[in-house]
C-alpha positions in Angstrom: -11.7 -3.8 -9.3 -13.5 -3.6 -6.0 -16.7 -1.5 -5.9 -16.9 1.0 -3.1 -20.2 2.7 -4.1 -22.4 1.3 -1.3 -21.3 0.1 2.1 -22.0 -3.6 2.8 -23.2 -2.8 6.3 -24.8 0.6 6.8 -23.4 2.8 9.5 -25.5 2.4 12.7 -27.3 4.9 14.8 -28.6 4.7 18.3 -30.7 1.6 17.8 -28.0 -0.4 16.1 -25.1 1.0 18.2 -26.7 1.0 21.7 -26.3 4.0 24.0 -22.6 3.4 24.9 -21.3 2.9 21.4 -23.6 5.7 20.1 -22.0 8.1 22.6 -18.5 6.9 21.7 -19.3 7.4 18.0 -20.5 11.0 18.7 -17.4 11.9 20.7 -15.0 10.2 18.2 -16.8 11.9 15.2 -16.4 15.3 16.8 -12.8 14.7 17.6 -12.2 13.6 14.0 -13.8 16.8 12.7 -16.8 15.1 11.0 -20.4 14.7 11.8 -20.2 10.9 11.1 -17.0 9.0 11.5 -18.2 6.1 9.3 -15.6 3.7 10.6 -16.9 4.1 14.2 -20.6 4.1 13.3 -20.1 0.9 11.4 -17.8 -1.0 13.7 -19.9 0.3 16.7 -22.6 -2.2 15.6 -20.5 -5.0 17.1 -21.3 -4.0 20.7 -18.6 -4.8 23.3 -16.2 -5.9 20.6 -16.1 -2.3 19.4 -15.1 -1.0 22.8 -12.4 -3.7 23.1 -11.1 -2.8 19.7 -11.1 0.9 20.6 -9.1 0.2 23.8 -6.5 -1.8 21.9 -6.3 0.7 19.1 -6.0 3.6 21.5 -3.2 1.9 23.3 -1.3 1.8 20.0 -2.2 5.3 18.9 -2.4 7.8 20.5 -1.3 6.2 23.8 1.5 4.1 22.4 5.2 4.3 23.4 6.3 5.4 19.9 6.7 9.1 19.2 3.5 10.3 17.6 5.4 11.4 14.5 6.8 7.9 14.1 3.4 6.3 14.5 1.9 8.6 11.9 4.7 7.7 9.5 3.9 4.0 10.0 0.1 4.5 9.6 0.4 6.7 6.5 2.8 4.3 4.8 0.4 1.3 5.5 -2.5 3.4 4.2 -0.5 4.2 1.1 0.6 0.6 0.5 -3.0 -0.7 1.0 -4.6 2.2 -1.0 -6.8 3.0 1.9 -8.2 6.5 1.4 -10.1 6.5 4.6 -7.0 5.9 6.7 -5.1 8.4 4.6 -7.7 11.1 5.0 -7.7 10.8 8.8 -4.0 10.4 9.3 -3.0 13.3 7.0 -5.0 15.4 9.5 -3.6 13.7 12.6 -0.1 13.6 11.1 -0.1 17.3 10.5 -0.5 17.8 14.2 2.5 15.5 14.7 4.8 17.3 12.3 4.1 15.4 9.1 4.4 18.1 6.5 3.3 17.9 2.8 6.9 17.2 1.9 7.2 14.3 4.4 3.8 13.0 3.1 5.2 13.0 -0.4 8.3 11.1 0.8 6.1 8.6 2.6 4.4 7.8 -0.7 7.8 7.3 -2.3 9.0 5.0 0.4 12.2 4.4 2.3 14.3 5.1 -0.7 13.3 8.7 -1.0 15.8 11.4 -0.3 15.6 13.2 3.0 14.9 10.4 5.5 16.9 10.1 8.6 18.6 6.7 9.0 16.1 5.9 11.8 13.0 6.7 9.6 14.5 4.9 6.6 14.8 1.8 8.8 11.2 2.2 10.1 9.7 2.6 6.7 11.7 -0.4 5.3 10.3 -2.5 8.2 6.8 -1.3 7.4 7.2 -2.2 3.7 8.5 -5.7 4.6 5.7 -6.4 7.1 3.1 -5.4 4.6 4.6 -7.1 1.6 6.1 -10.3 3.0 4.5 -10.5 6.4 7.9 -10.5 8.1 11.0 -8.3 8.7 14.3 -9.7 7.5 17.2 -10.0 10.0 19.2 -7.1 8.5 16.3 -4.7 8.7 15.3 -5.9 12.2 18.9 -5.4 13.5 19.0 -2.0 12.0 15.6 -1.0 13.4 16.6 -2.3 16.9 19.5 0.2 17.0 16.8 2.9 17.3 14.0 1.2 19.2 13.9 -0.8 22.4 12.0 -4.2 22.7 8.7 -2.6 23.7 8.7 -0.2 20.8 9.8 -3.0 18.3 6.8 -5.0 19.4 4.6 -2.0 19.1 5.8 -1.3 15.6 4.8 -4.8 14.5 1.4 -4.5 16.2 0.8 -1.0 14.8 1.5 -2.1 11.2 -0.7 -5.1 11.5 -3.5 -3.1 13.2 -3.6 -0.6 10.4 -3.2 -3.2 7.7 -6.1 -5.2 9.2 -8.1 -2.0 9.5 -7.5 -1.2 5.9 -8.8 -4.6 4.9 -11.8 -4.1 7.1 -12.6 -0.7 5.6 -12.2 -2.1 2.0 -14.2 -5.3 2.7 -17.1 -3.5 4.4 -16.9 -0.7 1.8 -16.9 2.0 4.5 -17.3 5.4 2.9 -14.8 8.2 3.3 -15.9 10.8 5.8 -16.9 14.4 5.0 -14.8 17.0 6.7 
């Protein structure tokens, strides 16, 4: 069992973050609906790496080519599979804005076999599960997924899954605390 009682690296403030990352943390916290988005106040301690990561992350979500609803399905499924409450907390809120209802959230937790998915979303969630569980997507699932998504979006799906799986590992390893809303 992993202990999450104390963060391994304390969230930074102006001194640790520097003025640019401190300002970004303030803006991102407000946009997230919290006074301290702990993820950003912790990762912000890395200086320019934080800003590069923010740019990359932002290009996947919210500025990606996938429909926002599809992105949220992917992220919430990864968060569920990786038992990442921090990601789940934030993306339940973001997902709601993208049409992820409590019923859909329940189906996300059940997986691609749950009743009620469209064929497209069943293929998407199957691909997410495979990427997280075996680090690959089998040919049958890939071919099925490619009937719904073009090459750019297929690449983006793989990047998005891996971004949020890596982020879940970072959150767990650094013991980043859940935010207060």
